[in-house]
N, C-alpha and C positions, 0 to 999 in steps of 0.2 A: 504494500500500500504506500502510495506516495503522499508526502505531506504537502498541504497547501500553505500559503503564506500566513494564513490566520491561525494555524495550529502551532502551538508553542512546543519547542523541543523539550524532551525530558531533561532532568538534571544531568543524567549520564551523557546525553547527547551534547548538552551545552558545555560540559567540562571538556569535551573533545574539540570544540571549536578553536580556531587559531585566529584571534582578533588581530587585525592589521590596521595601523594608522593610515588614514588617507593622506593625500598629498597636501599637507599644510606646512607652512613655515612654522617652526617652533624653536624655542630655546629655553634655557633654565636661568633663573635669577641667582643671586649670590647665595641664597639658601637652598638651592637645588630644586626649587619648585618650577614646574613647567608652565610656560606661557605660550599659548597657541594663537597665531595670527589667523583670524577667520575672516574671509571676504564677506562683506555685507550683501553683495549682489553677485549673481553668476553671469548676468548679461553685461554686454559692453555698454548698453544704455545706462544701466545703474552706475557703473564705474565712471562713465563720462559725466553723469549728473553730479556725482560726488566731486569730481575734479572741477567742474564748473562752479559749484558753490564753495569750493575750497575746503572740503571736508574729507577726512580719511575714508577710504573705501574698504577698510578692514576694522575689526575690533579685536581686542585681546581677551582670550578666555584664560583666566588664571586658575590653575588647579591647586588643590591642597596637597598635603604630603601623600595621602593614599592615592589620589587621582594621578599625581605625578609619577609615582612608582608604577602604577598600572599602565599609564600612557607609554612610559619608557619601555615596557615589556610587551606592548602590542606591536610586535615586529613581524607577525605572520608566521613565526616559527614556534613561539611558545603557545601551548594550549592554555585554555582557561584554568585547567587543573594545575598546571605548572605555575601560572601567575598567582593562583590562590595560595600555593605553598610558599611562594616568595613573600607575599604580603602577610601570611600568617607568622612567618619568622620575624618580620619587621614590626608588626602590630600585634604581638602575642597577647597583650593585655586587653585588646578590643574584643567586645562580644559581637556576635552575628556578622563577622567580617565576610563570610561567604555571601550572605544576603546583600551586604553593601557592595561587594564586587559585582554581583549579578545585576543589581540595579544600576550601578555606574556604567557597566558595559552596555546595558539596554538603552540607557539614556544617551550614551555616546553614539550608539548605532542610530537611534532615532534622530539625532542631530546631524547625521552623516559625517561624523568625525572619524569613525572606524568602520571597517567591514568585518562581519562575523562569518 
């Protein structure tokens, strides 16, 4: 049976996904936190309009420690399960870290920042 887009993967299936950052410029600040430069518009019209009114055509998405660690590991090679193990070591005192990871990845996917 083939899954439709509306069916959610099982936890086991989700853990096997290999999230990959999409083509965004990003860097880290002095604290190691990730800053993603996100275009406000995909069309040339939107970009031209921003230039015309002398406004930036991108905005910066600032990630926290957890998000930064996850983002850095969304390289298309690590599975969600491997990323979960990495963040469990770094955030061992945090509760429900698996749920936070799953929600973060789903949010990043819905914003088209990553591909799952």
